[in-house]
C-alpha positions in Angstrom: 71.3 76.4 129.2 71.9 72.7 128.4 69.2 72.8 125.6 71.1 75.7 123.9 74.4 73.7 124.1 72.7 70.7 122.6 71.2 72.8 119.8 74.7 74.1 119.1 76.1 70.6 118.9 73.3 69.4 116.7 73.9 72.3 114.3 77.6 71.6 114.2 77.0 68.0 113.5 74.7 68.8 110.6 76.9 71.5 109.1 80.4 70.1 109.7 80.1 66.4 110.7 82.8 64.0 111.7 85.4 65.2 109.2 85.9 68.7 110.6 87.6 69.3 114.0 85.6 71.8 116.0 86.1 74.3 118.8 82.9 75.3 120.7 82.7 78.6 122.7 81.9 76.6 125.8 84.4 74.2 127.4 81.6 72.3 129.1 80.4 71.2 125.7 83.9 69.8 124.9 84.0 67.9 128.2 80.5 66.5 127.7 81.2 65.3 124.2 84.4 63.6 125.4 82.5 61.9 128.2 80.1 60.6 125.5 82.9 59.1 123.4 84.2 62.0 121.4 83.3 64.1 118.4 83.6 61.3 115.8 81.4 59.0 117.8 78.7 61.6 118.4 78.7 62.6 114.7 78.5 58.9 113.6 75.5 58.0 115.8 72.3 57.0 114.0 69.4 59.3 114.8 67.7 56.8 117.1 70.9 56.4 119.2 71.5 60.1 119.2 68.1 60.7 120.7 69.2 58.7 123.8 72.6 60.4 123.8 70.8 63.7 123.9 69.4 62.9 127.4 72.8 61.9 128.6 74.3 65.0 127.0 71.8 67.2 129.0 72.7 65.5 132.3 76.4 65.5 131.8 76.5 69.1 130.5 74.6 70.3 133.5 77.2 68.6 135.7 80.1 70.4 133.9 78.5 73.7 133.2 79.7 76.7 135.2 82.5 74.7 136.7 86.2 74.8 136.0 86.5 71.7 133.9 89.6 70.3 132.1 88.4 70.2 128.6 90.2 69.3 125.4 91.1 72.5 123.4 89.4 71.1 120.3 87.3 68.1 119.3 89.3 66.1 116.8 87.6 64.8 113.7 88.5 62.0 111.2 90.7 64.0 108.8 92.9 65.4 111.6 93.1 61.9 113.3 94.2 60.2 110.1 96.7 62.9 109.0 98.2 63.2 112.4 98.6 59.4 112.7 100.4 59.4 109.4 102.7 62.2 110.4 101.1 64.8 108.1 100.9 67.5 110.7 101.2 70.3 108.1 98.1 68.9 106.4 95.8 69.2 109.4 93.0 71.6 108.6 92.2 74.4 111.1 89.2 73.6 113.3 85.8 75.2 112.8 84.7 77.6 115.5 81.2 77.1 116.7 79.3 79.9 118.5 81.2 83.0 119.5 84.6 82.7 118.0 86.2 85.3 120.3 84.9 83.5 123.3 86.2 80.2 122.0 89.6 81.7 121.2 89.7 83.3 124.7 89.3 80.0 126.6 91.5 78.1 124.2 94.3 80.7 124.6 93.8 80.6 128.4 94.2 76.8 128.4 97.2 76.9 126.1 99.0 79.6 128.2 98.2 77.7 131.4 99.8 74.6 129.9 102.9 76.5 128.8 103.2 78.0 132.3 102.9 74.6 134.0 105.4 73.1 131.5 107.9 75.9 132.2 107.5 75.5 135.9 108.2 71.7 135.6 111.3 72.2 133.5 112.8 74.9 135.8 112.3 72.5 138.8 114.5 69.8 137.3 
């Protein structure tokens, strides 16, 4: 399972790189990439360094896989980082979906609705 996740990540790096924000169909991939320093860092690694990171990816992914993990909804890339920092929120490109788009949307929408529910509970308590 971890090898397939790693292949998905490698393919996304080669096709989209550090400039496109991405959403994978597996939240464990998101958590793993964040644990390794984030999307931009992973994409910017020289090949030799990435070979070592692959081993870490496999171990970390196995620890997260199949568990309920708190994962970022998307992995933010350079363009989104820069535009958001400058306040150009309407110039943030949509993320690229990697793998099964419907599966990715399902877990993203689940996370978003859970966040809205928690926020509404917090505001009604005050």
